[in-house]
C-alpha positions in Angstrom: 62.6 0.9 -77.4 59.0 0.5 -78.6 58.7 -2.8 -76.8 59.9 -1.2 -73.5 57.3 1.6 -73.8 54.6 -0.9 -74.6 55.5 -3.0 -71.6 55.5 0.1 -69.4 52.1 1.2 -70.6 50.7 -2.3 -69.9 52.1 -2.3 -66.4 50.6 1.2 -65.8 47.2 0.1 -67.0 47.3 -3.0 -64.8 48.1 -0.9 -61.7 45.3 1.4 -62.5 42.8 -1.5 -62.7 44.1 -2.9 -59.3 43.7 0.5 -57.6 40.2 0.9 -59.1 39.1 -2.4 -57.8 40.5 -1.6 -54.3 38.7 1.7 -54.3 35.4 0.1 -55.2 35.8 -2.4 -52.4 35.6 0.4 -49.7 39.1 -0.3 -48.5 38.1 -3.7 -47.1 41.2 -5.9 -47.3 39.2 -9.0 -46.6 36.5 -8.4 -49.2 33.8 -8.6 -46.4 30.7 -7.0 -48.0 29.0 -6.6 -44.6 31.9 -4.6 -43.2 31.7 -2.5 -46.4 28.0 -1.8 -45.8 28.5 -0.9 -42.2 31.3 1.6 -42.9 29.2 3.3 -45.6 26.4 4.2 -43.1 26.2 7.9 -42.2 27.6 8.7 -38.8 24.8 10.5 -36.9 24.6 12.1 -33.4 21.2 12.5 -31.8 20.9 15.1 -29.1 18.5 13.8 -26.4 17.3 16.3 -23.8 16.7 14.5 -20.6 15.7 15.1 -17.0 15.9 12.5 -14.1 13.6 12.0 -11.2 15.3 9.0 -9.6 17.3 6.1 -11.0 15.8 6.0 -14.4 18.6 8.1 -15.9 21.1 5.3 -15.3 18.6 2.8 -16.7 18.3 4.9 -19.9 22.1 5.2 -20.2 22.3 1.4 -20.3 19.6 1.2 -23.0 21.4 3.8 -25.0 24.6 1.8 -24.8 22.8 -1.3 -26.0 21.4 0.6 -29.0 24.7 2.2 -29.9 26.3 -1.2 -29.9 23.7 -2.5 -32.3 23.9 0.6 -34.4 27.6 1.7 -34.5 26.8 4.7 -36.8 24.5 6.2 -34.1 25.8 8.3 -31.2 23.1 9.5 -28.7 24.2 12.5 -26.7 22.2 12.8 -23.5 21.8 16.4 -22.5 20.8 16.4 -18.8 18.8 19.3 -17.5 16.7 20.0 -14.3 13.0 19.4 -14.8 12.2 23.0 -14.0 14.5 24.1 -16.8 13.2 21.7 -19.5 10.6 24.0 -21.1 13.0 26.9 -21.3 15.8 24.7 -22.6 13.6 23.4 -25.4 12.2 26.8 -26.4 15.7 28.2 -26.6 17.0 25.4 -28.8 14.0 25.6 -31.1 13.9 29.3 -31.4 17.6 29.3 -32.1 17.0 27.0 -35.1 18.8 24.0 -33.4 16.0 21.8 -32.0 17.2 18.6 -30.4 16.6 15.3 -32.1 14.7 14.0 -29.0 13.5 15.0 -25.6 11.9 13.4 -22.6 8.5 15.2 -22.0 5.7 15.5 -19.6 3.6 18.3 -21.1 3.5 17.1 -24.7 0.8 19.6 -25.7 3.2 22.5 -25.3 5.3 21.4 -28.3 2.7 19.8 -30.5 3.5 22.1 -33.4 7.2 21.4 -33.3 6.8 17.6 -32.8 7.8 15.1 -35.6 4.9 12.9 -36.7 6.1 9.4 -35.8 3.6 7.4 -37.8 6.2 6.5 -40.6 8.3 4.8 -37.9 5.8 3.3 -35.4 2.7 2.7 -37.5 -0.6 4.5 -37.8 -2.1 6.3 -34.8 -4.7 3.6 -34.4 -2.2 0.7 -34.7 0.3 2.4 -32.3 -2.2 3.5 -29.7 -3.8 0.1 -29.5 -0.7 -1.1 -27.7 -1.2 1.3 -24.8 -3.8 1.9 -22.1 -6.7 3.9 -23.5 -6.7 6.6 -20.8 -3.5 8.3 -22.0 -4.3 8.6 -25.7 -5.0 12.3 -25.8 -1.4 13.0 -24.5 0.3 11.6 -27.6 -2.3 11.3 -30.5 -3.2 14.7 -32.0 -5.1 15.0 -35.3 -4.5 11.4 -36.0 -0.7 11.9 -35.7 1.6 10.2 -33.2 3.4 13.2 -31.7 5.3 11.3 -28.9 5.7 7.8 -27.6 4.7 6.9 -24.0 7.6 5.6 -21.9 6.1 5.3 -18.4 2.9 6.3 -16.7 1.8 7.6 -13.3 -1.4 7.1 -11.5 -3.2 8.4 -8.4 -4.2 5.8 -5.9 -4.5 4.8 -2.3 -1.7 3.7 0.0 -3.0 2.4 3.3 -1.7 1.5 6.8 -2.2 -2.3 7.1 -1.4 -2.3 10.8 -4.3 0.2 11.6 -6.8 -1.6 9.3 -6.0 -5.0 10.9 -6.3 -3.5 14.4 -9.7 -2.2 13.5 -10.7 -5.5 11.9 -11.5 -3.8 8.6 -10.8 -5.6 5.3 -9.8 -3.5 2.3 -11.7 -3.8 -0.9 -10.8 -6.3 -3.6 -10.8 -5.9 -7.4 -14.2 -7.6 -7.6 -15.6 -5.6 -4.7 -14.8 -1.9 -5.2 -16.2 0.4 -2.4 -18.3 3.4 -3.1 -17.2 6.6 -1.5 -19.8 6.3 1.2 -18.6 2.8 2.0 -15.0 4.1 2.2 -16.0 6.9 4.6 -17.7 4.4 6.9 -14.7 2.1 6.8 -12.1 4.7 7.7 -14.3 6.0 10.5 -14.2 2.5 11.9 -10.4 2.5 11.6 -10.3 5.8 13.4 -12.6 4.5 16.2 -11.3 0.9 16.6 -7.8 1.2 15.1 -7.1 4.5 16.8 -6.1 6.3 13.6 -6.0 10.0 14.2 -7.2 10.7 10.6 -8.9 8.5 8.0 -7.3 10.0 4.9 -4.7 12.5 3.8 -4.9 14.0 0.3 -2.1 15.7 -1.5 -2.5 19.4 -1.9 -2.6 19.6 -5.7 -5.5 20.2 -8.1 -4.4 17.2 -10.1 -4.9 14.9 -7.1 -8.2 16.5 -6.3 -9.5 16.0 -9.8 -9.4 12.2 -9.2 -12.6 12.7 -7.2 -14.0 14.9 -9.9 -13.7 12.1 -12.5 -15.0 9.4 -10.2 -18.2 11.5 -9.7 -18.6 11.7 -13.5 -17.3 15.3 -14.0 -14.5 16.9 -15.9 -12.7 20.2 -16.1 -13.4 20.9 -19.8 -15.9 19.9 -22.4 -14.8 17.0 -24.6 -13.7 19.4 -27.4 -11.9 21.7 -25.0 -14.0 24.8 -26.0 -15.6 25.6 -22.7 -15.5 24.8 -18.9 -17.4 21.8 -17.6 -16.0 21.8 -14.0 -19.1 23.4 -12.5 -21.5 20.7 -13.8 -23.8 19.1 -11.2 -21.3 16.2 -11.0 -18.4 18.5 -10.4 -20.3 20.3 -7.6 -21.2 17.0 -6.0 -17.5 16.0 -6.0 -16.5 19.2 -4.2 -19.3 19.0 -1.8 -18.2 15.5 -0.8 -14.6 16.7 -0.5 -15.7 19.5 1.9 -17.8 16.9 3.8 -14.7 14.7 4.4 -13.0 17.7 5.9 -15.9 18.8 8.1 -16.3 15.2 9.5 -12.6 15.1 10.4 -11.8 12.3 8.1 -9.3 14.5 6.2 -7.2 16.9 8.4 -7.7 20.6 7.6 -4.0 21.1 8.3 -3.0 19.9 4.8 -5.3 22.0 2.5 -5.9 24.9 4.9 -2.4 24.8 6.4 1.0 23.6 5.3 1.3 20.2 6.9 3.0 17.6 4.7 0.7 14.6 4.0 3.7 12.3 3.5 5.0 13.1 7.1 1.5 12.5 8.5 1.3 9.0 6.9 4.8 8.1 7.9 3.9 8.9 11.5 1.6 5.9 11.5 -1.5 7.9 12.6 -3.3 8.0 9.2 -5.3 5.2 7.7 -5.0 6.1 4.0 -2.9 8.4 1.8 -4.3 9.5 -1.6 -1.1 9.9 -3.5 0.8 8.9 -6.6 2.5 5.6 -7.4 5.9 7.3 -7.1 5.4 7.2 -3.3 6.0 3.5 -3.3 9.7 3.9 -3.6 9.6 6.8 -1.2 7.9 4.7 1.5 10.2 1.7 1.2 12.0 2.6 4.3 9.0 2.7 6.6 9.6 0.2 9.4 7.2 1.3 12.2 4.1 -0.2 10.6 3.0 -2.4 7.6 1.5 -0.7 4.6 0.2 -1.5 1.1 -1.9 -0.3 -1.8 -5.7 -0.8 -2.1 -8.3 0.1 -4.7 -9.7 3.6 -4.8 -13.5 4.0 -4.3 -15.9 4.8 -7.1 -18.9 7.0 -7.3 -20.5 6.9 -10.8 -17.4 5.4 -12.3 -13.9 4.3 -11.3 -11.0 6.6 -12.4 -7.5 7.7 -11.6 -5.6 10.5 -13.3 -2.9 9.4 -15.7 0.4 11.3 -16.0 3.8 10.1 -17.1 6.7 10.7 -19.4 7.0 10.6 -23.1 9.7 10.8 -25.7 9.3 13.3 -28.5 11.2 13.8 -31.7 11.4 17.3 -33.3 11.0 18.5 -36.9 13.7 20.3 -38.9 16.7 18.5 -37.3 18.1 16.7 -40.3 18.1 13.4 -38.3 14.4 12.7 -38.3 14.7 9.2 -39.6 17.3 8.1 -37.1 15.3 9.7 -34.2 12.2 8.0 -35.3 13.9 4.6 -35.5 15.3 5.1 -32.0 11.9 5.8 -30.6 10.6 2.7 -32.3 13.3 0.8 -30.4 12.4 2.4 -27.1 8.7 1.7 -27.7 9.2 -2.1 -28.1 7.7 -4.4 -25.5 11.1 -5.7 -24.4 12.9 -2.4 -24.1 9.9 -0.7 -22.4 9.6 -3.5 -19.9 13.3 -3.2 -19.0 13.1 0.5 -18.6 10.0 0.4 -16.3 11.0 -2.7 -14.3 14.5 -1.4 -13.5 13.2 2.2 -12.8 10.3 1.0 -10.6 7.8 2.7 -13.0 4.4 1.6 -14.4 4.5 0.7 -18.1 1.8 2.2 -20.3 1.9 -0.8 -22.6 -1.0 -3.2 -22.1 1.3 -6.2 -22.5 3.6 -4.9 -19.8 0.9 -4.5 -17.1 2.6 -7.2 -15.0 6.3 -6.8 -14.6 8.7 -8.7 -12.4 9.6 -5.8 -10.1 12.3 -6.3 -7.4 10.0 -4.4 -5.1 6.2 -3.9 -4.8 5.0 -6.1 -7.7 1.5 -6.5 -6.3 1.2 -2.8 -5.4 2.2 -1.7 -8.9 -0.4 -4.0 -10.4 -3.1 -2.2 -8.3 -2.0 1.1 -9.8 -2.0 -0.4 -13.3 -5.6 -1.6 -12.8 -6.6 1.9 -11.7 -5.3 3.2 -15.0 -7.0 0.5 -17.0 -10.3 1.7 -15.5 -9.6 5.4 -15.9 -11.9 7.7 -18.1 -10.2 9.3 -21.1 -11.7 12.6 -19.9 -8.8 12.9 -17.4 -6.2 12.9 -20.1 -8.4 15.0 -22.3 -8.3 17.7 -19.6 -4.7 17.4 -18.4 -3.1 17.1 -21.8 -4.3 20.6 -22.7 -1.4 22.2 -20.8 -1.7 25.5 -22.7 -5.0 25.9 -20.9 -4.7 24.0 -17.7 -1.6 25.7 -16.4 -3.4 29.0 -16.6 -6.2 28.0 -14.2 -5.0 25.1 -12.1 -3.8 27.3 -9.3 -7.1 29.2 -9.3 -8.9 25.8 -9.0 -6.7 24.9 -6.0 -7.4 28.3 -4.3 -11.2 28.0 -4.9 -11.2 24.5 -3.4 -9.5 25.9 -0.3 -12.1 28.6 -0.1 -14.9 26.0 -0.2 -13.2 23.9 2.5 -12.8 27.1 4.7 -16.4 28.0 4.2 -15.7 31.3 2.3 -17.5 30.0 -0.8 -20.1 27.2 -1.4 -18.8 24.4 -3.6 -21.0 25.7 -6.4 -19.7 29.3 -6.0 -16.1 28.0 -5.9 -16.5 26.0 -9.2 -18.5 28.7 -10.9 -15.5 31.1 -10.3 -13.2 28.4 -11.6 -15.4 28.0 -14.7 -15.2 31.7 -15.4 -11.5 31.6 -15.3 -11.3 28.6 -17.6 -13.6 30.2 -20.2 -11.5 33.4 -20.0 -8.3 31.3 -20.7 -9.9 29.5 -23.6 -11.1 32.8 -25.1 -7.5 34.2 -24.9 -6.1 31.1 -26.5 -8.5 31.3 -29.3 -7.2 34.8 -30.2 -3.6 33.6 -30.6 
């Protein structure tokens, strides 16, 4: 009887040891330690607020699929919203205590206080920013913190009608022979006379596009520290005087800035020599078949400059998944992934080492826009990154430029009025 009890106890102890070993092995029947490590990783879902302008949404979905395959414990939930609803969506989520892990952004400055500092994941501000074109740094480096990662960048530039220029016998400038604005005006007058262009230049009706001229003349909208207006400096006034002159001489049609005519339609008609536009128009103009067109270098005055814009990816604080969000942004920021995203989306990469991508369309034209950005003053991003200020006076700026073109105000009076509005906005912001 005692022997039977002893044998039973031994059997029970043996079974307990076996079950204990099995439990410690994570349930892996094959004893594969890598499988055990994988299954022990925390399953995480990252909400990623996203808006799409064109085909880049499908490109991003492919990149997400690749990342999820490499990281089976990560699920990225793309929350698609219309761009016009982006700010409201983010404010609602944040105020409700449920900020998303990530969001695609344009106006990074609006959420700087809610942004996760990415330096633990992508490196120091100096190290990270050294990989990108200098002109966009104020958009994503704040107080020596990386508040967002650049994904793509936009630039203002000049799209020209090759057919009209060739008919007039006018050669466009080269990278080593950039025109001044006076040389440009003389050249397009020749295209108007000999090439029979109706207009020399159409210019998008936006304050952002007009500010390209402001920077080329050596001006800026705000002081470097953002504490006062600088738009009515002598350089700023000279820029607006020249813009008014282009209208008075008939080089720019008054119907765009003083009317409602669409500059895109005017250029498509084949009657305009040059369109001052953004690089996103390249894909829009792909279907033009009534004339040849291309991209040329913008003129300079005291300096060369474009105005950088673009999209960024931002991670938010207080989500509980900061580490995973930071690691995904590091992946998106890599040379290879960023190249794939921009090449397939027909965007310009902000990375210096992706300045020349093998685009399926417009490779040489994209390179001209990239060169414009490489020669852009940081003052442009310093101004336009301050969205909490700029959005409150940009419409006034546009209206005052219109009044100068129409002769209701002198260029100096127009920019003095704008400066008053800017200083008022800055003072109101300082009280908050």
